[in-house]
N, C-alpha and C positions, 0 to 999 in steps of 0.2 A: 677121278675116285672120291671114296667118301669121308669125310670125318671120323666117322662112327657108324658101323652096321650091329646091329642088334639082329642076332641069329636064333632062332630054332625057337622063338616064343609064341606063346598062344594070345592071340591078339583081340582086346576087349576095348573097340574103338570109339568107345563114348556114346555112342548113338542108341544103344540098349539093342541093337542086333546081335546074334549068336556070335561068341569067338570063335576065330578061326587061328591056322596055323600059317605065319609067313614072318620074315626078317623085315626090316626096316632101315634106311638109308639114310644117313643124317649128311647134310652139306650146307654150309654156312649158315647154321642156325635154322635150318628148316628141314624138314619132311621131305627126301628128295625122290623117295622111292619104297614103295610096298611091294614085296614079292618075294622070287626065290632069288635069294641074294650072296649064297653061300661060296660062290666063286669069285666075287668083287673086290673090287683092291679098295681099303682101309685103311687108314691111319693108327685105327682104333676098335678091336673087335669087343663085344659083349653077348656071351652066352647065354642066352634066356631060356634054355631048357626047362620043361617043367617047370615053368612061370607065367605070371599074367602080365602084358606089358599093356598098360592104360594111358590115357591122359595124365596128365599133372592133374591133382586135385585142384578145383577151383572155390575158395573159401569164400563165400559170398557175404559175410558180417563179419569184420572185425574192425579192431582199434589198432592194427599194427601201423597205423601211418603215423601216429605217435614217433614211432621208435623210427623210422626211415633216414630219419636227417643226422639221427645219433653216429659218431666216429666207431662205435661199436656194434651197429645194430644190426652185423651178419651173426654176431654171437649172441645176440640178445634173441633175434629171429630164427635160430637154427632149431629150436624144436617144431617149426613148421615144415622146412622143407625136409627134417627128417622123418616127418610122415607122411611125407608126397603131395605136401603142396607148394605150387607152382605160381601159385598167381591169387592174390587176395582184393578184397573191395573194403576200401576204408573211409572211414570219415561217418560211420552209423552211431546212430539214436540220436542226433540231433547235436551230437560231438563231434567238429572237424576242426583240425588245427590249420588248413590251408589259406582261410582267409582271416586277416588279421588286422583290420586298420588301425594307425596310429590313435586317432581319438577314443579309441575303445580297448587299446591294448593290455592295458591294466587289469580290466574287468573281464576281458575273454582268456586272458591267461590265469588268471585267479581260478575260473570258473572251469578249466581244462586241467589245471594241475589239480582236483578234485581227484579226477579219474587218471590220470597219468601217474601221479604219486611223486612227482619232484618237480623243481622247479623248473620251467621253461625257458626264464628271460632270458640268461645265456644263450639257449639253443636256437630261437627261434630269432633268426635276421631276414625273413621273408614278411611282404604284407600280402600278396595275391598268389590265387593258386597257379598263377604262370609263373611265379617265383619260385614258389616252394615245389612243384613238379622240376623244373630247371636244375635246382639244389640238389636232389637226392639223387635226380639220374647222373648229374656231373659227377657225384661223390663215389656213385657205385652201386647199385641194389643187390640183393642177394636174391627176392625173387621179383615177379611182377606185381605192378599193385595198378589201380584204378582205384580214384578218390568221390567222394560225394561231397556237395557241401552242405553243411551241416544247419539245420533249421534253428535250432538255440543259440549257437554261434552267431548266425546271421543276423537274430533277433534282439541279441544283446549290441550288435553293433549298430543297429537301429532304433534302440529304445532305452538301454541299461537293463539291468534286471529291477522289471519292475511287475508287479503281482496285479495286471488290468490288460484288457485288450488292448491292441494298439491304434493310435491316433491316425487319420490320414495321411498324413506326413508320413510318418513312422512305418506305416504299409507301402508307401511309394517306395521309400528306402530300403525297406527289405526286399522288394521285387526288383528293385534295380541293383542291390548286391549280389542276388540270385542269379540276376542275368548276365552279371559280368563274370561269377564263378563259371556257368554252363558255357560263355562264350569262349573261357579258358581253358574247358577239356575235362569238367567235372561231369559225370555219368549222371548227374541226377539230384535230388534233396534227398537226405534221410530227415529223420522227425522223431524225437523224442517227447512224445505226448503225455507220457507218465511220470517225466522230468520236469520240472523248473530250470528255467521258464517257458520250455517249450507246452507243459500243459496249460499255460496262461493262453493258449491262442483259443481263435475260436473258428467256424467254418469259412467267413468269408476271408480270413488271414490265410487259410490254408488252399482256398479257391485261388486266391490273389498269385501265391506260389503257383499253381498247378497249371495258372495261363501260362506262365514264363515256361516251363518246363516241357508245355506244349508246343513253343516256339522252336524247341531242340530236341523234341522227341525223346525227354529226359524222365527218369523212372521217380517215381515216388515211394520210398520207402519209408516204415512206419513201425518203432518201437510203439505200441499201441497203449491209448490213454489208460486201460483197463484189460486184465489178463484176470478178473475175477466174475463178480456177478454180474458187472455190467459188459462183460468182454463181448456179447452182441451188439451194443451200441458202440461200441470202439471199433468193431470190424465196420459197422453200417458208415460209420464216419469218416474211413478211410476208402470203402466204396465210393463214398459219394464223391468226394475228392476225384477219383478215378474216372467213374464214370461221366460225371459234368465238366472235366478238365481233358476227357478223352486222353489219359495218360495212361499207362502200368503202373501197376500197384504192386510192390513186394513187402510182404507184412513179414516182420523181423521177430525172429525166436519166439514161436508159438508155442503156447502151453495153456495150461487151464486150471486156475486155483481154486479148489473150492470154497465158497463163503456164503453164509446165510444170513442177511440181514437181521439183527436181535436176537439172533439164535449163535453167537460167536463161539460159545464154549461147547455146544452140544456139534457144531460142525468140526472143530479141534477135536474131538474126543470121537467123532466117528472115522476121522483119517487116521488117527493113531490105533484106533481098532483094527483097521482095514490094513494096515501095516505090521500089525502083530499077526494079524491071521494068516496073511499071506507070508511073510517071513517064516515065522515061526510053526503055523500049521499047515503050510504051503498047499492053502485053499487057492484055488487059481481067480479071485475077484476081476472082472473084468472092468479094471478102472478108466482102462483106454478109452471105452465106448463113451464117456463121458465128454470128450472132444470130437465125437462124432458127429453131433447137430453143428458144431462149429465148420468143419469141413463139409457140409451140406451146404451151407451159406456161400462159403466161398466157392463151390461148385456151383451153385444157383446163378452167383455172379458171373462165373465163368461162361455158362451157357448163355446170358445174355451179352456176352460179345468183350464184358473186361478181360484185361489180360492182366492176371491176378495170380500170384505165386507165395510161396511162402518156405521161410527155413524155421529150423530146430536144432538145438545144440544137445546132443546125447550126453546127459547128465543130469543128475537127480537133484542137482543144486545149482540156482542162479548165483549171480556176483556181480556188484555193482557197486559206486561210492556209498559211503554211511549217509552223506547230508541228506540222499533221496529218501529217507524214512524218516525225514522230521516234515512237519507241515510246509507248504509251500513258503509260508512269511516267513518263515525262519532264515529263508536267503536271500529276502528282497534287500536292495541298495546294492551291497557289496560283499564280499566274503569277509571282509577286515570286521563290518559292522555285525555281521551275522557271529561270528565268533564272540565279537563283545557282547551281545544279546545273551548268549548262551552264559554268560558267566552270572547272570542277574537271576536269583534266586527264584524270585516272580514269575520271570517270562520261563524258566525251566518249568515252575508248577504249572503257568498255562499250557505250555506245550504238551506234560505230559498226561494232564486232562483231556486235551482235544484227543490226545494219542488213543487212550484209553475209552475214551465214551462216545466220539463223534463218528457219525457213519459214513462211510464213503457214498456218495452221492454223486451221481450224473450231472452234469457232465465234469464233475472234480477239479472245477477251478476255484473257488469259492471257500476262503480258510481254509477248515482241515477237513474237509470233504475230499481231498486227494483218495486216488486208488491205491496208491503204493504204500496205506496203511496196513504195514506186512506184520508190526509188531501186535496190531491188535488183531489181525486174523490167525496169527500161530503163537503168540504169546512170545516172551523174551528169549526163550530157548530156541528161536525161528530165525535167529542172526548169528555168523559166528564170525569174529575177525579173519580178514583172508588178508590182508597186507599193511602195512605201516610203512611209515619213511623212515624213522629213527629205531637206532639200535636198541634203546634202552626200554621200549615197548614190543620188541620182537616177541616177547615170551607169550604175547597174548594171540597171537597170531594161530590160528585153528579151535579157539576157546570162544564160546557162547560169554555174553554179558554177564548174567547170572554167576557164573564159573570165574569171570574176573572179579567180579563185586564179591564174592566170597573170600578171595584172596586178598583184597586189600579194604575190603570192609567199607565197602560202598555198596548203594542200590543200582540195578541196572542202568537206570537213566541217569545216573550220574556220572555212570563211568561211560556212558555214550558220548555226553556232554563235555565231560575232561578230557577224553582221548582226542576227540575231535580239534578241542583250542591245544593239544599240546604237539598234535600233528601237525597242526595249521589245515586242516580238512582233509589234508593227505590220508585218509584211510578208504580201505576197501572191504567188502564183508561180503560174506556167502549167504544167501538164504534160502531155506528150506524147510518144510511142513511139517518133515519128520526129524528124519536123520541123514547127515551125508552118506553118498552111496546106496541109499535105499533104494531096492529091486522096486519097490511097490510104488514109487514115487515115480522114478523111470518108467514103470509102465504105462503110465497113466498119459503118456508122449506116443505108445508104441503105434498107434492108427495113425497119427500125424507121419511119422517116420516111412512109412510105408503106402502112404497117398502118392500118387502121380506126380501132383504138382508142387511135391515137398523136395529140401534138399538139406544134408547137413550143414552147420557153421560153427565155427571155434569161439564166436564172441570174442576174440582173442584181446585180452590188457596186458601184455608182457612188459612186468618192471624189470628193473635193471637188480631191484632186491623184493622180498615179500615172497609170503609163500602162493605160489600159481593153482589155475584151476587146471588139473589133471587133463580136461580137454584141450589146452594148449599145445600138451604132448600126443596126444593120442584120438584126437577127434574121427577123424576116417577112417585109421584103422580098427577103431573099437565099433563105427557104426557098420564097418561091411562083416566083422565078427561077430556081431550080434545078431544082425538082419538075416543076412544069408548062410554063416556057418551055424550057430547056434539055435536061433529060433525057425530058420529057413522060410522065413516070411517075406524074401525077397530073392530073385535071380542074380548072380553076380552081376549081368548084365546090364538089369535096371540099375542094380545098385551104384555101378561106376557111370551111368548116366544120369543118375543124381547128383553126383559128385563132380562131374565135368560139363557136358553139353549142356544140361538143362541148366546153371549158374551163368555158362558163358552167352548160351540166347537170352535169358531174363536180363543180363547188363548190357548185353550188346557187345560182347566181347571179339574183338573179329580174328579170325583163324587160329582159334582156341579154343579147348575142349572135345578135340575128336581127331582122331589119328587118319588124317587123309593128306594125300601128298599136295606139296604148297601149304600145309600150316605150319605154324612154328613147331620146335622141336620140344616142345612142354612135354616129359614121358616120365612115368612110374613105372618099375621093376617090382614086381614082387611075389613072393612065394606063398600062396593062399594059406597051403596048409600050417604053416608057421604066423602068417599073419594074426597079430593079437594085440593085446595090452595087458602090462602089467602094472600100470598106473594107479591109484588109488587118493582118497583124498588124503589119508594121511602120508602117504608118499608119493606125489601128484609126478615131481620132475624123472620120471622114467620113460625112456624110448621105447617105442612100440618093436615087437618084433617081426621078422618077415617083409620088412624096406629092405632091398638090394641096392636097387640104384634110382637116381633121381636126374632128370635133364632139365635142367633151364634154357631154354633157346637153343637147344644143341648141346650147352654145356654140362660137365657133368658136377653137380653140387653134392650129391652122396654116390660113393663109389663102393661097391661091396659093405654097405653097412656102414663106411667112415663117411664123417662131413668133410668136404671140402672146403674151408674157411676161406681162402683166397680167390675162389671163383664169384665173381660178383657178375653174375651175364642178364641179371633181371630188367624190363623194362619200365618206365611209366606209360600206362595204358591213357588212351583216349576211347569215347565209344565209337564202335566202328557205324559207317554214313549208310 
């Protein structure tokens, strides 16, 4: 007898092969049979007539590892399973909460809280990845999760928040910490080379980490050092680590931000004009071709033998912590010291001058030459408040800093500094070169989404409070709706492959990502005709349409479109050997 039989479905098995009609029998959390099972005995029968049956979606780039230890993590992470996600990889961009040694606990937690948006002191009762994994598995998990060690976190543990390269002894300590994390089951190392403190690293530091990863067959993932005019340099940096260390490389949330050194105003005007012509006059400006030379670089490295892949977030606006938009020196020492410095008018004057006048220069480590000077690239309207920790500043969410400044009688930069101080650094912002939900900006990534080495990701940073990004609710249905149904740039089978077997193979996740006998029964059933997204920037917390059933390890987490919050069937994953 089967626990569940799924009848009459159209199987998109995740491999990219053509769909076919068959039934699926689930027993003890695994796919026990695929074939004609209409007469089979089963405790539960699901009729999937006229619907697609696919492997559960695998989100290769998430920060949901922050949420797993929470008592109500299932309610917070509900938007993930409601869009068909059954597995995620956390600990990305150098931010990982699984390794917190006692001697650097305060500094690491303060750093992570800027992204997480709340105090973690009472939550964190672990020191190592093994303890973290044991805790969340014992508490119960809504969905499956694998964890990356975070380079930024390990760097703080080894040296503190310093604006320099590591000493020999600090480098040895960093590598020893990484070795511990890999031994305990991390999938690899994530880097946030555009963020402090990761941006202070040099090639030798990264190659030292690569040496450890090679020992375990781990992956090197990277939020690049730059996504603008030095993107080629940033790509080559991670290519070098991969090739010289003989390890796989995953490029995080690839995109391209136009920037012309010395001609900032001209670049801004050209982007705004392009957006107007595309959206208002319907002139099909092929802005996606700007990313194609970067994709050629990736293809060339693949041909040379480097195992390299990349992910993209299907949104026209990015999002991250507000501190990242200040020069790295503003964060040196500790968060408390950083916030105190922001109270000083002379210091603010220096930072403002640097933002408005210093050019981003490779390798983006010194002074104010860092590449994430988004305010210089797009102007003050390029950022909008995403989420704050306190209720009294909630009215600011969704607004630009000039809009907030006009309302309270302050200059935009003073709004930024004062808000960081008031919120203890726990401020998230959206960033976009034009406006939220701009189809023109989104089109710039089209060639990336259709490339065979790419996969969609949510970049999830779900908080208990604050405005979420719409992709936390609709990433995978949105991706399929746009590129399969609307634009017809991908076949359904290829789109499903990008959401399932490709991330599974990239991260070495065993027995998941394809529908085949003996694999874990992570399954999503959806109505392709109804599949779509109603979420917008202004109204992001809206579940997608068309997702009818989601199984995690054979257990129904979503049934007939309804969330089963008591079902905690997820597993903490380790890399397949």
